[in-house]
N, C-alpha and C positions, 0 to 999 in steps of 0.2 A: 228667390230660392235660397234656402239655408244649406249649411254643410250636411245636415241630416237628410234633407229632401233630395239632394243630388244622388245619393245612393238609391233612393226609392225610384227616381227617374231612370237611373242606369239599370236597376233590376227589371224595369219594364222593357228597356231596350234589349237586354240580354234575353228575356223571355220571348220577345217578339222575334229576335234573330234566331232563336232556337227553333221556332216554328218554320220560319222562312227557309233556313238552311236545311232543315229536315225534309221539307217538301222538294226543294231544289236538288238535294242529294239523291232523293228517291228517284227522281226523274233522270238525273245524270247517270246513275248507276243501274238503270233499268236493264234487266237481263244479265247483270253482272253481280248479283247478290252474293255469289260464292267467292268473289275475288277478295284477295287480302286487302286491296285498297279500300273496298267497300267496308270491310271489317274495321279498318282504321277510322273511316268516316263515322261508322255507327258508334264506336267507342268515344270519339270526340263529341258526338251529338248527345250521347247518354250523360257524359260528365257535364256538358254544357247545360243541359236542361235541369239536371239535379241541382247543380250549383247555382243556376239561375233562381230556383226556388229558395235555396239557402240564402242567397243574397237578398231576396225579398224579405225573408224572415229577419235577417240581420238589420236591414234598413228599417223595417217596422219596429224592431226592438230598440234601435237607436232613437226613434221618435218617442217611444214609450219609456225610455230609461229614466230611472228615478234620480240619478245623479250625473254630474258632468263627467266624472272619471269613467263610469260605465258606458256612457254614450260615446266617449272618445275611443274607448277600447273596442266598442262595437263597430265604429267607423273604420278602425284599423283592420278588423276582421273582414269587413265588407270590401275594402280596397284590395286586401290580399286575395279574397275569393274572386273578385272581378279580374284582377291581373292574372290569377291562375287559370281562369276560364279562357281568357284571351290567349295566353301562351300555350296551355295544354291542348285545349280543343282547337285553337287556331292552327297550331303546328300539325295536328292530325288532319284537319281539313285540307291544309295546303299539301300535305303528303298524299292524301287520297286523290286530290284533283290534279296534282302535277306529277306524282310518282317520284319526286325527288327524295330519295331515302335519307339524305343528309339532314332533312328537317326533323327527323325523328330524334336527333340529338338534343333538341330544345325541349322536347316533350317532358322529360323528367324535371326540368326546372319548373314548368307549369304545375306538375304534380306536387312538387315541394311547396310551391306557393299555396296550393289548395290545402295541403296539410297544415301549413302555418295559419291559414285562415281559420281552420277548425280549432286549432290550438288557441288562437287569439280569442275565439269565441269563449272558450273555457276561461281564459284570462279575464275576459269581461265579466263572466259570471262570478268571479272571485273578487271583483272590485268592492272595496269598502270605502264608502264616503265618510269623511270626517268633518 
């Protein structure tokens, strides 16, 4: 396995977990769809699944990159997106399942990591190989 294919593997894991957690959460919150905790769960799941697809695109892009600089920048983007999903969605999942409101303080850190992941994708697009 290479540095590029690790992101592809992790994109698959993130996608898989998005489905598993979505199904588990639906059952766990059955009859409680109007609760704020379920709203937190749904927000985490939406960002999880959307950014799982973004991670897949970045991983595939890093495999198809024409230069080493662009591939490296795409990997940075991928790791930021992955970490952002774990922190942002993970904190919302934990908040939803435990009700511990203090976990919400971590969520903006994950959001910032997701934003940096998207900005680093722009940075990768600007890579000039010499």
